[in-house]
N, CA, C and O atoms as a GROMACS GRO file, in nm:
protein
  256
    1UNK      N    1   5.858 -10.419   4.155
    1UNK     CA    2   5.915 -10.520   4.050
    1UNK      C    3   5.850 -10.428   3.912
    1UNK      O    4   5.919 -10.395   3.816
    2UNK      N    5   5.727 -10.400   3.925
    2UNK     CA    6   5.686 -10.300   3.794
    2UNK      C    7   5.774 -10.191   3.766
    2UNK      O    8   5.800 -10.167   3.648
    3UNK      N    9   5.827 -10.116   3.866
    3UNK     CA   10   5.904  -9.988   3.854
    3UNK      C   11   6.026 -10.045   3.795
    3UNK      O   12   6.075  -9.992   3.696
    4UNK      N   13   6.074 -10.142   3.846
    4UNK     CA   14   6.223 -10.190   3.783
    4UNK      C   15   6.194 -10.225   3.631
    4UNK      O   16   6.261 -10.171   3.543
    5UNK      N   17   6.102 -10.309   3.602
    5UNK     CA   18   6.080 -10.320   3.457
    5UNK      C   19   6.063 -10.210   3.379
    5UNK      O   20   6.129 -10.205   3.275
    6UNK      N   21   5.974 -10.102   3.413
    6UNK     CA   22   5.974  -9.994   3.343
    6UNK      C   23   6.111  -9.911   3.332
    6UNK      O   24   6.138  -9.842   3.234
    7UNK      N   25   6.188  -9.925   3.436
    7UNK     CA   26   6.331  -9.848   3.442
    7UNK      C   27   6.410  -9.925   3.338
    7UNK      O   28   6.480  -9.863   3.258
    8UNK      N   29   6.402 -10.050   3.334
    8UNK     CA   30   6.498 -10.134   3.274
    8UNK      C   31   6.456 -10.094   3.098
    8UNK      O   32   6.531 -10.067   3.005
    9UNK      N   33   6.325 -10.104   3.100
    9UNK     CA   34   6.272 -10.061   2.958
    9UNK      C   35   6.309  -9.927   2.911
    9UNK      O   36   6.321  -9.913   2.789
   10UNK      N   37   6.329  -9.814   2.997
   10UNK     CA   38   6.374  -9.688   2.956
   10UNK      C   39   6.527  -9.700   2.930
   10UNK      O   40   6.580  -9.626   2.847
   11UNK      N   41   6.599  -9.791   3.000
   11UNK     CA   42   6.741  -9.806   2.968
   11UNK      C   43   6.766  -9.876   2.831
   11UNK      O   44   6.835  -9.830   2.740
   12UNK      N   45   6.689 -10.012   2.831
   12UNK     CA   46   6.711 -10.108   2.677
   12UNK      C   47   6.609 -10.105   2.613
   12UNK      O   48   6.610 -10.185   2.519
   13UNK      N   49   6.509 -10.038   2.625
   13UNK     CA   50   6.403 -10.037   2.498
   13UNK      C   51   6.262 -10.075   2.550
   13UNK      O   52   6.251 -10.168   2.631
   14UNK      N   53   6.175 -10.021   2.515
   14UNK     CA   54   6.020 -10.026   2.519
   14UNK      C   55   5.999 -10.194   2.480
   14UNK      O   56   5.918 -10.253   2.551
   15UNK      N   57   6.046 -10.248   2.407
   15UNK     CA   58   6.040 -10.405   2.366
   15UNK      C   59   6.042 -10.490   2.497
   15UNK      O   60   5.973 -10.592   2.501
   16UNK      N   61   6.115 -10.454   2.600
   16UNK     CA   62   6.143 -10.541   2.711
   16UNK      C   63   6.026 -10.506   2.800
   16UNK      O   64   5.992 -10.601   2.870
   17UNK      N   65   5.963 -10.406   2.816
   17UNK     CA   66   5.835 -10.374   2.871
   17UNK      C   67   5.726 -10.434   2.823
   17UNK      O   68   5.634 -10.464   2.899
   18UNK      N   69   5.722 -10.461   2.683
   18UNK     CA   70   5.623 -10.528   2.613
   18UNK      C   71   5.610 -10.676   2.642
   18UNK      O   72   5.509 -10.746   2.647
   19UNK      N   73   5.735 -10.707   2.660
   19UNK     CA   74   5.766 -10.864   2.685
   19UNK      C   75   5.721 -10.892   2.816
   19UNK      O   76   5.655 -10.995   2.832
   20UNK      N   77   5.748 -10.809   2.929
   20UNK     CA   78   5.740 -10.856   3.066
   20UNK      C   79   5.615 -10.812   3.115
   20UNK      O   80   5.572 -10.881   3.207
   21UNK      N   81   5.542 -10.712   3.077
   21UNK     CA   82   5.434 -10.660   3.125
   21UNK      C   83   5.295 -10.659   3.010
   21UNK      O   84   5.306 -10.645   2.888
   22UNK      N   85   5.172 -10.676   3.082
   22UNK     CA   86   5.088 -10.652   2.984
   22UNK      C   87   5.035 -10.515   2.955
   22UNK      O   88   5.090 -10.426   3.020
   23UNK      N   89   4.940 -10.475   2.870
   23UNK     CA   90   4.888 -10.324   2.866
   23UNK      C   91   4.855 -10.278   2.976
   23UNK      O   92   4.887 -10.160   2.988
   24UNK      N   93   4.780 -10.342   3.100
   24UNK     CA   94   4.731 -10.308   3.210
   24UNK      C   95   4.822 -10.326   3.309
   24UNK      O   96   4.778 -10.341   3.423
   25UNK      N   97   4.964 -10.329   3.288
   25UNK     CA   98   5.049 -10.344   3.393
   25UNK      C   99   5.075 -10.464   3.477
   25UNK      O  100   5.147 -10.465   3.576
   26UNK      N  101   4.998 -10.584   3.422
   26UNK     CA  102   5.045 -10.715   3.503
   26UNK      C  103   5.142 -10.773   3.440
   26UNK      O  104   5.167 -10.750   3.322
   27UNK      N  105   5.209 -10.862   3.517
   27UNK     CA  106   5.330 -10.937   3.470
   27UNK      C  107   5.257 -11.046   3.375
   27UNK      O  108   5.156 -11.110   3.404
   28UNK      N  109   5.340 -11.052   3.240
   28UNK     CA  110   5.299 -11.139   3.136
   28UNK      C  111   5.293 -11.275   3.154
   28UNK      O  112   5.386 -11.333   3.209
   29UNK      N  113   5.193 -11.333   3.114
   29UNK     CA  114   5.201 -11.484   3.140
   29UNK      C  115   5.320 -11.539   3.076
   29UNK      O  116   5.375 -11.629   3.139
   30UNK      N  117   5.364 -11.511   2.978
   30UNK     CA  118   5.450 -11.587   2.900
   30UNK      C  119   5.604 -11.603   2.941
   30UNK      O  120   5.690 -11.670   2.882
   31UNK      N  121   5.621 -11.515   3.070
   31UNK     CA  122   5.781 -11.509   3.120
   31UNK      C  123   5.744 -11.548   3.261
   31UNK      O  124   5.643 -11.513   3.323
   32UNK      N  125   5.847 -11.632   3.304
   32UNK     CA  126   5.837 -11.660   3.462
   32UNK      C  127   5.922 -11.580   3.507
   32UNK      O  128   6.033 -11.585   3.455
   33UNK      N  129   5.897 -11.480   3.621
   33UNK     CA  130   5.972 -11.415   3.708
   33UNK      C  131   5.989 -11.472   3.874
   33UNK      O  132   5.904 -11.502   3.958
   34UNK      N  133   6.131 -11.470   3.878
   34UNK     CA  134   6.167 -11.545   4.007
   34UNK      C  135   6.231 -11.423   4.113
   34UNK      O  136   6.338 -11.369   4.086
   35UNK      N  137   6.164 -11.391   4.220
   35UNK     CA  138   6.213 -11.312   4.310
   35UNK      C  139   6.266 -11.367   4.431
   35UNK      O  140   6.188 -11.409   4.516
   36UNK      N  141   6.385 -11.371   4.446
   36UNK     CA  142   6.458 -11.445   4.597
   36UNK      C  143   6.426 -11.575   4.570
   36UNK      O  144   6.370 -11.621   4.670
   37UNK      N  145   6.435 -11.673   4.463
   37UNK     CA  146   6.382 -11.808   4.468
   37UNK      C  147   6.253 -11.840   4.457
   37UNK      O  148   6.220 -11.958   4.453
   38UNK      N  149   6.170 -11.747   4.452
   38UNK     CA  150   6.024 -11.765   4.447
   38UNK      C  151   5.965 -11.699   4.332
   38UNK      O  152   6.003 -11.591   4.288
   39UNK      N  153   5.845 -11.789   4.274
   39UNK     CA  154   5.799 -11.732   4.153
   39UNK      C  155   5.698 -11.627   4.204
   39UNK      O  156   5.628 -11.628   4.305
   40UNK      N  157   5.711 -11.534   4.105
   40UNK     CA  158   5.605 -11.409   4.146
   40UNK      C  159   5.525 -11.390   4.039
   40UNK      O  160   5.577 -11.388   3.927
   41UNK      N  161   5.394 -11.374   4.053
   41UNK     CA  162   5.284 -11.343   3.983
   41UNK      C  163   5.211 -11.192   3.961
   41UNK      O  164   5.121 -11.159   3.884
   42UNK      N  165   5.281 -11.121   4.053
   42UNK     CA  166   5.243 -10.986   4.070
   42UNK      C  167   5.326 -10.881   4.044
   42UNK      O  168   5.429 -10.875   4.112
   43UNK      N  169   5.304 -10.784   3.949
   43UNK     CA  170   5.395 -10.659   3.940
   43UNK      C  171   5.406 -10.572   4.056
   43UNK      O  172   5.492 -10.484   4.066
   44UNK      N  173   5.313 -10.599   4.149
   44UNK     CA  174   5.337 -10.514   4.267
   44UNK      C  175   5.442 -10.558   4.360
   44UNK      O  176   5.482 -10.487   4.453
   45UNK      N  177   5.488 -10.678   4.333
   45UNK     CA  178   5.602 -10.734   4.441
   45UNK      C  179   5.684 -10.636   4.485
   45UNK      O  180   5.721 -10.549   4.407
   46UNK      N  181   5.722 -10.638   4.610
   46UNK     CA  182   5.822 -10.525   4.657
   46UNK      C  183   5.950 -10.568   4.665
   46UNK      O  184   5.974 -10.671   4.728
   47UNK      N  185   6.046 -10.502   4.607
   47UNK     CA  186   6.188 -10.525   4.608
   47UNK      C  187   6.253 -10.461   4.711
   47UNK      O  188   6.217 -10.348   4.743
   48UNK      N  189   6.365 -10.530   4.783
   48UNK     CA  190   6.440 -10.477   4.893
   48UNK      C  191   6.595 -10.484   4.830
   48UNK      O  192   6.633 -10.556   4.738
   49UNK      N  193   6.664 -10.397   4.898
   49UNK     CA  194   6.800 -10.428   4.860
   49UNK      C  195   6.864 -10.552   4.860
   49UNK      O  196   6.861 -10.621   4.962
   50UNK      N  197   6.924 -10.589   4.755
   50UNK     CA  198   6.986 -10.736   4.776
   50UNK      C  199   6.890 -10.827   4.682
   50UNK      O  200   6.942 -10.920   4.620
   51UNK      N  201   6.768 -10.804   4.673
   51UNK     CA  202   6.684 -10.869   4.608
   51UNK      C  203   6.732 -10.936   4.483
   51UNK      O  204   6.803 -10.868   4.409
   52UNK      N  205   6.701 -11.074   4.444
   52UNK     CA  206   6.755 -11.112   4.345
   52UNK      C  207   6.654 -11.167   4.236
   52UNK      O  208   6.590 -11.271   4.252
   53UNK      N  209   6.647 -11.095   4.138
   53UNK     CA  210   6.529 -11.123   4.041
   53UNK      C  211   6.603 -11.196   3.889
   53UNK      O  212   6.707 -11.165   3.831
   54UNK      N  213   6.499 -11.305   3.858
   54UNK     CA  214   6.555 -11.361   3.719
   54UNK      C  215   6.428 -11.354   3.644
   54UNK      O  216   6.322 -11.375   3.701
   55UNK      N  217   6.436 -11.324   3.506
   55UNK     CA  218   6.329 -11.323   3.410
   55UNK      C  219   6.346 -11.422   3.324
   55UNK      O  220   6.429 -11.404   3.235
   56UNK      N  221   6.273 -11.547   3.330
   56UNK     CA  222   6.301 -11.676   3.265
   56UNK      C  223   6.201 -11.658   3.146
   56UNK      O  224   6.080 -11.637   3.160
   57UNK      N  225   6.270 -11.668   3.020
   57UNK     CA  226   6.189 -11.677   2.900
   57UNK      C  227   6.115 -11.795   2.874
   57UNK      O  228   6.141 -11.888   2.949
   58UNK      N  229   6.029 -11.815   2.787
   58UNK     CA  230   5.956 -11.939   2.770
   58UNK      C  231   6.051 -12.019   2.701
   58UNK      O  232   6.144 -11.972   2.635
   59UNK      N  233   6.024 -12.159   2.719
   59UNK     CA  234   6.130 -12.244   2.648
   59UNK      C  235   6.028 -12.331   2.564
   59UNK      O  236   5.926 -12.371   2.621
   60UNK      N  237   6.052 -12.364   2.424
   60UNK     CA  238   5.998 -12.459   2.352
   60UNK      C  239   6.095 -12.580   2.312
   60UNK      O  240   6.218 -12.575   2.313
   61UNK      N  241   6.020 -12.686   2.279
   61UNK     CA  242   6.088 -12.811   2.254
   61UNK      C  243   6.013 -12.872   2.163
   61UNK      O  244   5.912 -12.821   2.112
   62UNK      N  245   6.060 -12.988   2.137
   62UNK     CA  246   6.023 -13.094   2.030
   62UNK      C  247   6.028 -13.240   2.105
   62UNK      O  248   6.023 -13.260   2.226
   63UNK      N  249   6.039 -13.326   2.010
   63UNK     CA  250   6.063 -13.468   2.029
   63UNK      C  251   6.201 -13.502   2.030
   63UNK      O  252   6.285 -13.451   1.956
   64UNK      N  253   6.226 -13.610   2.135
   64UNK     CA  254   6.336 -13.646   2.148
   64UNK      C  255   6.355 -13.777   2.084
   64UNK      O  256   6.466 -13.831   2.088
   0.00000   0.00000   0.00000
């Protein structure tokens, strides 16, 4: 997973890597990562052909 994030950052810009990974290469707490419908907490998670990955940004809200 970490390699995928770095590859995407090579293509789309380093800001993406800075958002998704900490300085030591761990997944950032601010973004939820889903791999095949399961929350992932480790950038070392293994991907396989056909894996489905979602990067879910933080949401903020207010009063209704």
